[in-house]
C-alpha positions as CSV (number, residue, x, y, z in Angstrom):
1,M,0.0,0.0,0.0
2,N,1.4,3.4,-1.0
3,I,0.8,6.4,1.1
4,L,1.4,9.8,-0.4
5,L,1.9,12.6,2.1
6,K,2.5,16.3,1.2
7,D,2.3,19.2,3.6
8,G,0.0,17.4,5.9
9,C,-2.3,16.1,3.1
10,V,-2.9,12.6,1.8
11,G,-3.0,11.8,-1.9
12,L,-6.1,9.9,-2.8
13,K,-7.2,8.1,-6.0
14,G,-10.7,6.7,-5.8
15,T,-11.1,4.9,-2.6
16,D,-7.5,3.7,-2.4
17,F,-4.2,5.5,-1.8
18,A,-2.9,7.0,-5.0
19,Q,-0.1,5.1,-6.8
20,S,1.5,8.4,-8.0
21,G,1.0,12.0,-7.1
22,Q,0.3,13.3,-10.6
23,D,-3.3,12.3,-10.7
24,A,-4.0,12.3,-6.9
25,E,-6.6,14.3,-5.1
26,W,-4.9,16.0,-2.1
27,V,-7.0,16.0,1.0
28,E,-6.0,17.2,4.5
29,L,-5.1,14.2,6.7
30,R,-7.9,14.8,9.2
31,E,-10.6,15.2,6.5
32,S,-9.3,12.1,4.7
33,W,-10.7,9.9,7.4
34,Q,-14.1,10.1,5.9
35,R,-12.7,8.6,2.7
36,L,-10.2,6.1,4.1
37,G,-11.9,4.6,7.2
38,D,-10.2,3.8,10.5
39,E,-7.6,1.2,9.4
40,K,-6.1,3.1,6.4
41,W,-6.4,6.5,8.2
42,Q,-4.3,5.1,11.1
43,K,-1.7,4.0,8.7
44,A,-1.6,7.5,7.1
45,A,-1.5,9.1,10.5
46,R,1.4,7.0,11.6
47,A,3.3,7.8,8.4
48,Q,2.6,11.5,8.9
49,E,3.9,11.4,12.5
50,L,7.1,9.6,11.5
51,H,7.6,12.1,8.6
52,N,7.3,15.0,11.1
53,F,9.8,13.2,13.4
54,H,12.4,12.7,10.6
55,K,12.1,16.4,9.5
56,A,12.7,17.6,13.0
57,H,15.6,15.3,13.7
58,K,18.1,15.7,10.9
59,F,20.9,16.6,13.3
60,C,21.8,15.4,16.7
61,G,20.7,17.5,19.6
62,F,23.7,16.4,21.7
63,C,26.6,16.9,19.4
64,G,25.2,18.3,16.2
65,G,26.1,15.3,14.0
66,H,24.0,14.0,11.1
67,M,21.2,11.6,12.0
68,S,20.6,8.5,10.0
69,T,17.7,6.1,10.0
70,A,18.3,3.3,12.6
71,S,15.0,1.5,12.6
72,E,11.5,1.9,11.4
73,I,10.8,4.4,14.2
74,S,14.3,5.7,15.3
75,V,17.3,7.7,14.1
76,K,20.9,7.4,15.2
77,C,23.7,10.0,15.2
78,D,26.6,9.1,12.8
79,D,29.1,10.8,15.2
80,C,28.2,10.1,18.9
81,G,25.9,7.1,18.3
82,R,22.9,8.4,20.3
83,E,19.7,6.8,19.1
84,I,16.4,8.6,19.6
85,W,12.7,7.7,19.1
86,P,9.6,9.9,18.5
87,Q,8.6,11.8,21.6
88,L,4.9,11.9,22.3
89,S,3.2,14.9,23.9
90,P,0.4,13.6,26.3
91,A,-2.7,15.8,26.3
92,M,-6.1,15.3,27.8
93,V,-9.7,16.0,26.8
94,V,-12.5,16.0,29.3
95,L,-16.3,15.9,29.2
96,V,-17.5,17.8,32.3
97,T,-21.1,17.2,33.1
98,R,-23.6,18.5,35.7
99,S,-27.3,18.1,36.5
100,H,-26.9,14.3,36.8
101,G,-25.2,14.1,33.4
102,E,-27.9,16.0,31.5
103,E,-25.7,19.0,30.7
104,A,-22.1,19.0,29.3
105,L,-19.5,21.7,29.2
106,L,-18.5,22.5,25.6
107,V,-16.0,25.2,24.6
108,H,-14.7,27.0,21.6
109,A,-10.9,27.5,21.4
110,A,-9.4,30.6,19.8
111,N,-7.4,28.3,17.4
112,F,-10.4,26.5,16.0
113,K,-10.9,26.9,12.3
114,H,-14.6,27.2,12.5
115,A,-16.2,30.0,14.5
116,D,-19.2,28.0,15.8
117,V,-17.7,24.6,16.5
118,H,-17.5,23.6,20.2
119,A,-15.5,20.7,21.7
120,L,-14.2,19.5,25.1
121,V,-11.8,21.2,27.3
122,A,-8.3,20.1,26.4
123,G,-4.7,20.7,27.4
124,F,-1.2,19.4,27.6
125,V,0.1,17.6,30.6
126,E,2.8,19.5,32.4
127,T,6.0,18.1,33.9
128,G,5.5,16.6,37.3
129,E,1.7,16.2,37.2
130,S,-0.6,13.2,36.6
131,L,-3.2,13.0,33.9
132,E,-5.9,13.5,36.6
133,Q,-4.1,16.6,37.9
134,C,-3.9,17.9,34.4
135,V,-7.7,17.5,33.9
136,A,-8.5,19.5,37.1
137,R,-5.9,22.2,36.4
138,E,-6.9,22.8,32.7
139,V,-10.6,23.0,33.5
140,K,-9.9,25.4,36.3
141,E,-7.5,27.6,34.3
142,E,-9.7,27.8,31.2
143,T,-13.2,28.0,32.7
144,S,-12.7,28.8,36.5
145,I,-14.7,25.6,37.3
146,E,-13.7,23.0,39.7
147,V,-14.4,19.3,39.0
148,S,-14.5,16.0,40.8
149,N,-14.9,12.3,40.1
150,I,-12.4,12.2,37.2
151,K,-12.7,9.0,35.2
152,Y,-10.7,7.6,32.3
153,V,-12.6,6.9,29.0
154,G,-10.0,6.1,26.3
155,S,-7.0,7.3,24.3
156,Q,-6.0,8.1,20.8
157,S,-2.8,8.7,18.8
158,W,-3.2,12.2,17.3
159,P,-0.5,13.1,14.7
160,F,-0.8,16.9,14.7
161,P,2.1,16.7,15.1
162,G,2.7,14.1,17.8
163,Q,0.1,14.0,20.6
164,M,-1.3,11.1,22.7
165,M,-4.8,12.2,23.5
166,V,-6.2,10.8,26.7
167,G,-9.9,11.2,27.4
168,F,-11.8,11.6,30.7
169,T,-15.1,12.4,32.1
170,A,-15.6,14.6,35.2
171,E,-18.4,16.0,37.3
172,Y,-19.0,19.7,38.0
173,K,-18.1,20.6,41.6
174,S,-18.3,24.3,42.0
175,G,-17.8,27.7,40.3
176,N,-19.1,29.8,37.5
177,I,-17.8,29.8,33.9
178,R,-15.3,32.6,33.5
179,L,-12.8,32.5,30.6
180,S,-9.6,33.5,32.3
181,D,-6.5,32.5,30.3
182,G,-7.4,33.7,26.8
183,E,-7.3,30.2,25.1
184,L,-11.1,30.0,24.9
185,T,-13.5,32.4,23.2
186,S,-16.7,30.9,24.5
187,A,-18.0,28.1,26.8
188,G,-21.4,27.0,28.0
189,W,-23.6,24.2,29.3
190,F,-25.5,22.2,26.7
191,T,-28.0,19.4,26.5
192,R,-28.0,16.4,24.3
193,D,-30.7,17.8,22.0
194,N,-29.5,21.4,22.1
195,H,-25.8,21.8,21.4
196,P,-23.6,23.8,18.9
197,P,-21.8,22.2,15.9
198,L,-19.3,19.6,17.0
199,P,-15.8,18.8,15.8
200,S,-15.5,16.3,13.0
201,P,-14.4,12.7,13.5
202,P,-12.2,11.0,14.1
203,S,-11.1,13.2,17.1
204,L,-11.4,11.7,20.6
205,S,-13.2,14.8,21.6
206,R,-16.0,14.1,19.1
207,H,-16.1,10.4,20.1
208,I,-16.6,11.2,23.8
209,I,-19.3,13.7,23.0
210,D,-21.1,11.2,20.8
211,L,-21.0,8.6,23.6
212,W,-22.6,11.2,25.9
213,I,-25.3,12.1,23.4
214,E,-26.1,8.5,22.9
215,G,-26.3,7.9,26.7
216,K,-23.4,5.5,26.7
217,L,-21.3,7.2,29.4
């Protein structure tokens, strides 16, 4: 199977990966999921993540020597012999609910492409904290709300460029929504039958929201 990647896009030809780039239709990696399905999209996502890794590690960060491919997922310095592997950045997404799970907190981040799309509170894990501590801190920092009963839902490799997304649910504990750190432009409580546009699949944020809407959480 050939996977064509170019500037974060996948080259498609019909329903299969294109054999050459000349007659390929170029689709952004995330949007290509609707055409490829899970299995092929995961292969393309892995390829894109490794491509980003090799672009960023042409030279050794210890001695400045040239890096050569050592294995399928590692590079090794020609001079000092240090071998390195892709470094993942753990990040969390969390579905915060209140009113016995009937309302969910959805937010719009300043970096979203679409002005009306709302998703889950998300953030990167900081050095020295657990995933659960990250959940509580990010919700507090972004919305001024405190949460409790944090529970793990699932995880997802997210190659934009190299995240490991970890999903949680949490219950509202106290506080009023107040956007305090500038990362969000809006936030609110929504019900299953009255919510704003949601992020597109295959994001973990959308998956968890869908589980809530379907009453499976």
